[in-house]
VMD Tcl script that draws the C-alpha trace (Angstrom):
set ca {
  {0.12 0.06 -0.10}
  {1.54 3.53 -0.73}
  {1.93 5.08 2.14}
  {0.51 8.60 2.18}
  {0.12 9.75 5.61}
  {2.48 12.78 6.40}
  {4.39 12.78 9.75}
  {3.69 15.80 11.06}
  {3.96 17.44 15.01}
  {0.19 16.53 17.55}
  {0.01 19.69 19.61}
  {-3.27 18.23 20.76}
  {-4.41 16.14 23.71}
  {-4.92 12.54 22.53}
  {-7.18 10.55 25.51}
  {-5.25 12.49 28.11}
  {-1.79 12.26 27.16}
  {-0.22 14.74 25.22}
  {1.43 13.87 21.63}
  {3.58 17.21 21.60}
  {7.45 16.26 20.01}
  {5.93 13.14 18.53}
  {5.72 12.22 14.87}
  {2.82 10.66 13.75}
  {0.79 9.62 10.68}
  {-2.97 11.09 10.81}
  {-5.97 8.86 9.23}
  {-9.55 10.33 8.63}
  {-12.39 7.94 8.46}
  {-15.86 10.22 7.54}
  {-19.45 9.04 7.16}
  {-21.71 11.19 5.18}
  {-25.80 10.53 4.10}
  {-25.92 12.00 0.60}
  {-29.43 13.31 0.85}
  {-31.16 10.97 -2.14}
  {-28.51 10.81 -4.29}
  {-30.87 9.53 -7.30}
  {-30.15 9.86 -11.06}
  {-32.82 10.39 -13.49}
  {-33.04 6.91 -15.04}
  {-36.53 5.10 -13.90}
  {-35.66 1.79 -12.35}
  {-38.41 -0.38 -12.43}
  {-37.74 -2.44 -10.27}
  {-37.56 0.66 -7.50}
  {-39.69 2.79 -5.91}
  {-37.33 5.87 -7.86}
  {-40.53 7.68 -9.51}
  {-40.57 10.95 -7.67}
  {-36.75 11.18 -8.90}
  {-37.39 10.80 -12.56}
  {-37.71 14.08 -14.89}
  {-41.41 14.01 -14.91}
  {-41.57 13.15 -10.94}
  {-42.47 15.24 -7.81}
  {-38.94 16.47 -8.09}
  {-38.43 17.72 -11.34}
  {-35.33 15.36 -11.22}
  {-33.31 16.29 -14.65}
  {-29.52 16.32 -15.43}
  {-29.10 19.91 -14.46}
  {-30.66 18.67 -11.12}
  {-28.09 16.01 -10.16}
  {-25.41 17.73 -12.19}
  {-26.08 20.36 -9.08}
  {-26.05 17.39 -6.82}
  {-22.82 15.64 -7.25}
  {-21.16 19.09 -7.75}
  {-22.51 19.96 -3.92}
  {-21.84 16.74 -2.80}
  {-18.58 15.97 -4.45}
  {-17.23 20.15 -2.96}
  {-17.84 18.51 0.32}
  {-16.21 15.24 0.48}
  {-13.18 17.09 -0.97}
  {-13.72 19.66 2.01}
  {-13.47 16.81 4.60}
  {-10.44 16.58 6.73}
  {-7.51 18.50 4.90}
  {-6.96 20.45 7.51}
  {-3.36 20.49 9.43}
  {-3.99 17.58 10.80}
  {-5.04 15.28 7.90}
  {-4.60 17.06 4.69}
  {-4.60 14.46 2.65}
  {-8.26 13.78 2.86}
  {-10.29 10.91 4.35}
  {-8.65 6.79 4.30}
  {-12.63 6.00 3.76}
  {-15.80 7.71 3.42}
  {-18.75 5.69 4.33}
  {-22.52 7.08 2.48}
  {-25.67 6.18 2.82}
  {-28.79 6.91 0.36}
  {-27.24 6.03 -3.13}
  {-29.06 4.95 -5.78}
  {-26.91 2.80 -7.18}
  {-23.01 1.84 -7.66}
  {-23.04 4.22 -11.29}
  {-23.83 7.77 -9.03}
  {-21.17 6.92 -7.10}
  {-18.85 6.22 -10.33}
  {-20.29 9.38 -11.08}
  {-19.41 11.26 -7.76}
  {-16.15 10.11 -8.00}
  {-14.95 11.73 -11.21}
  {-16.64 14.88 -10.18}
  {-14.65 18.32 -8.91}
  {-11.49 17.91 -6.69}
  {-12.69 14.32 -6.28}
  {-11.66 13.63 -9.87}
  {-8.19 14.52 -8.91}
  {-8.35 12.16 -6.23}
  {-7.76 8.06 -5.60}
  {-10.72 7.35 -5.17}
  {-12.81 3.48 -4.97}
  {-16.04 1.98 -4.70}
  {-17.65 -0.91 -2.67}
  {-21.22 -1.30 -3.40}
  {-23.51 -4.14 -3.60}
  {-27.49 -2.96 -4.35}
  {-29.83 -3.73 -1.35}
  {-33.71 -5.16 -1.16}
  {-34.40 -1.15 0.06}
  {-38.21 0.10 -1.47}
  {-36.80 3.15 -2.45}
  {-33.20 1.02 -4.00}
  {-31.00 3.32 -1.47}
  {-28.06 1.72 -0.60}
  {-25.14 2.11 1.27}
  {-21.62 1.94 -0.02}
  {-18.31 2.96 0.64}
  {-15.88 5.60 -0.69}
  {-11.88 4.75 -0.18}
  {-8.15 6.63 -1.34}
  {-6.25 3.97 -2.74}
  {-3.16 5.19 -1.72}
  {-4.65 5.03 2.16}
  {-6.98 1.81 2.39}
  {-6.30 -1.51 0.37}
  {-9.39 -3.26 0.13}
  {-9.19 -7.62 1.17}
  {-12.99 -8.44 0.88}
  {-16.39 -6.83 1.36}
  {-20.16 -8.88 1.87}
  {-23.13 -7.60 1.58}
  {-25.27 -8.79 5.14}
  {-28.98 -8.71 4.78}
  {-31.02 -7.72 8.12}
  {-33.78 -9.61 9.08}
  {-35.91 -8.26 11.71}
  {-38.23 -10.74 13.77}
  {-40.37 -7.87 14.63}
  {-41.62 -6.48 11.18}
  {-40.36 -9.44 9.00}
  {-41.95 -8.15 5.71}
  {-39.94 -4.76 6.25}
  {-37.40 -4.54 3.12}
  {-34.69 -2.58 4.50}
  {-30.92 -1.40 3.90}
  {-28.09 -4.23 3.81}
  {-25.11 -3.89 6.10}
  {-21.76 -2.87 4.28}
  {-18.42 -5.16 5.71}
  {-15.46 -3.85 4.12}
  {-12.43 -5.62 5.36}
  {-8.60 -4.37 4.75}
  {-5.65 -2.72 5.90}
  {-5.21 1.05 6.85}
  {-1.34 2.43 8.14}
  {-0.76 -1.79 7.82}
  {-3.27 -2.83 10.09}
  {-6.07 -4.54 9.73}
  {-9.30 -3.17 9.62}
  {-13.12 -3.77 9.26}
  {-15.68 -0.93 8.83}
  {-19.04 -1.20 8.73}
  {-21.45 0.95 6.84}
  {-24.88 1.23 8.52}
  {-28.09 2.92 8.12}
  {-30.62 1.39 10.04}
  {-34.41 1.70 9.44}
  {-35.58 4.86 9.95}
  {-38.34 6.16 13.00}
  {-41.04 5.94 10.57}
  {-44.34 5.53 12.23}
  {-43.07 6.89 15.20}
  {-40.25 6.67 17.70}
  {-41.66 4.04 19.97}
  {-43.31 2.42 17.49}
  {-39.93 1.56 14.73}
  {-37.54 1.27 17.26}
  {-37.77 -2.77 17.17}
  {-35.74 -2.32 13.81}
  {-32.92 -0.18 14.89}
  {-32.75 -2.68 17.54}
  {-32.33 -5.36 14.83}
  {-29.96 -3.59 12.77}
  {-27.98 -2.99 15.85}
  {-27.94 -6.49 16.87}
  {-26.91 -7.14 12.91}
  {-23.89 -4.92 13.66}
  {-22.85 -5.83 17.24}
  {-23.30 -9.94 15.23}
  {-20.70 -8.54 12.38}
  {-18.32 -6.40 14.73}
  {-17.76 -9.27 17.25}
  {-17.14 -11.87 14.79}
  {-14.68 -10.34 13.13}
  {-12.76 -9.81 15.82}
  {-12.90 -13.05 17.40}
  {-11.10 -14.07 14.39}
  {-8.51 -12.01 14.42}
  {-8.90 -9.83 17.87}
  {-5.96 -7.91 17.06}
  {-7.67 -5.88 13.92}
  {-9.90 -3.20 14.38}
  {-13.63 -2.07 13.66}
  {-15.25 0.90 12.88}
  {-19.15 1.17 12.63}
  {-20.78 4.13 10.88}
  {-23.99 5.25 9.50}
  {-26.92 6.81 10.01}
  {-28.25 5.07 12.82}
  {-31.83 7.42 13.26}
  {-31.12 6.93 16.71}
  {-29.03 9.34 19.14}
  {-26.08 7.81 21.09}
  {-28.20 7.50 24.47}
  {-30.94 5.37 22.86}
  {-31.27 1.47 23.88}
  {-30.27 0.41 20.21}
  {-26.68 2.20 20.13}
  {-25.99 2.16 24.12}
  {-27.13 -1.26 25.11}
  {-28.22 -3.21 22.40}
  {-24.95 -2.04 20.21}
  {-23.15 -1.82 23.80}
  {-21.31 1.66 22.33}
  {-20.37 3.69 25.72}
  {-20.13 6.82 25.89}
  {-16.44 7.59 28.17}
  {-12.79 5.89 26.78}
  {-12.70 4.46 30.42}
  {-15.16 2.38 30.31}
  {-15.42 0.39 27.49}
  {-14.84 -2.95 28.62}
  {-12.93 -5.66 27.07}
  {-14.00 -6.18 23.90}
  {-16.39 -3.75 24.40}
  {-17.63 -0.61 21.77}
  {-17.00 2.92 22.04}
  {-18.79 5.65 20.68}
  {-16.75 8.73 19.55}
  {-20.43 11.08 19.13}
  {-21.93 10.74 22.38}
  {-19.55 13.78 24.06}
  {-20.26 15.89 20.80}
  {-24.15 14.91 21.14}
  {-23.89 16.05 24.99}
  {-22.63 19.47 24.33}
  {-25.78 20.18 22.18}
  {-24.44 19.36 18.65}
  {-26.31 16.89 15.92}
  {-26.09 16.38 12.71}
  {-29.76 16.74 11.37}
  {-32.22 18.80 13.27}
  {-35.90 17.99 13.50}
  {-38.87 20.34 14.98}
  {-36.41 22.47 16.58}
  {-34.42 19.62 18.29}
  {-30.87 18.19 17.19}
  {-30.48 15.02 16.81}
  {-26.98 12.98 16.15}
  {-27.83 10.01 13.85}
  {-24.77 10.62 12.49}
  {-22.29 8.13 14.46}
  {-19.54 6.72 14.20}
  {-18.46 3.54 16.78}
  {-14.85 1.93 17.28}
  {-14.25 -1.69 18.60}
  {-11.91 -0.88 22.26}
  {-8.11 -1.87 21.10}
  {-8.74 1.78 18.47}
  {-8.91 3.24 22.04}
  {-6.22 3.73 24.99}
  {-2.48 4.49 25.34}
  {-0.34 2.29 23.06}
  {0.44 4.71 20.14}
  {2.53 1.84 18.58}
  {-0.46 1.19 16.99}
  {-3.55 2.75 15.44}
  {-5.48 5.15 17.88}
  {-8.53 7.02 18.25}
  {-8.29 10.52 19.47}
  {-10.54 12.97 17.95}
  {-14.09 13.41 16.52}
  {-16.00 16.20 14.27}
  {-18.93 17.25 13.44}
  {-18.29 18.76 9.76}
  {-20.77 21.53 9.91}
  {-19.37 24.48 8.13}
  {-20.94 27.30 7.22}
  {-21.80 26.79 3.52}
  {-23.39 23.34 5.06}
  {-26.16 25.74 6.54}
  {-29.49 27.06 5.87}
  {-28.68 30.93 6.55}
  {-31.73 32.55 6.96}
  {-35.67 31.65 7.70}
  {-37.67 29.34 10.22}
  {-34.74 26.60 10.18}
  {-31.88 28.96 9.60}
  {-28.65 27.26 11.09}
  {-30.12 23.40 9.94}
  {-28.41 21.78 7.50}
  {-29.18 23.05 3.74}
  {-31.00 20.64 1.73}
  {-31.21 19.89 -1.56}
  {-35.44 20.80 -2.00}
  {-37.84 22.21 0.92}
  {-41.58 22.51 1.28}
  {-41.19 21.19 -2.58}
  {-38.59 23.95 -3.82}
  {-35.30 23.02 -5.01}
  {-32.53 25.12 -2.56}
  {-29.60 23.16 -5.04}
  {-28.64 22.44 -1.24}
  {-26.23 19.69 0.17}
  {-27.83 17.41 2.64}
  {-29.96 16.81 5.26}
  {-27.45 15.34 7.37}
  {-23.56 17.05 8.36}
  {-20.73 14.57 7.37}
  {-19.25 13.37 11.20}
  {-15.33 12.71 11.00}
  {-12.77 10.59 13.42}
  {-8.66 11.25 13.18}
  {-6.37 8.30 14.02}
  {-2.85 8.00 14.71}
  {-0.18 5.94 15.01}
  {2.80 6.78 15.75}
  {6.05 7.02 13.69}
  {9.57 5.35 14.69}
}
mol new
graphics top color blue
foreach p $ca { graphics top sphere $p radius 0.5 }
foreach p [lrange $ca 0 end-1] q [lrange $ca 1 end] { graphics top cylinder $p $q radius 0.2 }
display resetview
């Protein structure tokens, strides 16, 4: 694997211990709900009629091309600060119609200058939306990928997104990435809760299984979970805790929970912030042994250009459509990022 992560001097607190004067390679991992990245072609096997030239949203070539430009611009800005100027090693995405929209995306704008490739499988979701993974071939090497089907015992007729498990190598270490888009809250949070708890159980099963086979490998669970960090699906079924010090052996740490407690979110609804977009890491990605990859920072990428700048929803994510109007925005979710570091000898 070509090594592009640069050596730089960190002067930030790394889980309570300063890394000042130590050289470290820094990598970033991101997730972004792209909010209905549909092409303009009718798929007779899915319910994509809204996103056609004669559909509800009048989704023609102009809107599609602008959507691609906006998504590519945002992704091109992720994790390009002093910590990790090369951009994310991997980016999990959701609400994409098919592989072709991702092919179009990585050929657009700044992304065309990067070495991104795609992992994608079709899901049984009735609207045809899937999850996927973009990865920088200069930073992450894919070994295997599978699509795990979700069966929901409490709602056996529900057809939803598969979970994507991608295994590969980052910084010379074995890393498994699970990309999710859990069932929505349609019908109410309480009525739909069991569906997300079933999704959480599948994520936990996938994560536990790869760690059982290779305890030295690392796991990153990401996605639009349609629940907040404190909800049972995340905190109990998946078992992702708030504090690094609380992570038990073979446990998981929710890198976004403290941001939620501080009042930050990735989407707004009825005057309240939710943090549905989360990145959760296995316990062996936290700790003081910086000779291997370790988590040290998380971020909600909520820059001004992604926000509504006026009106009732000022400060909320600037979405593509709202109340029947085309806003030429970005997404109804903000992206999230975590940073990982490994001391360079």
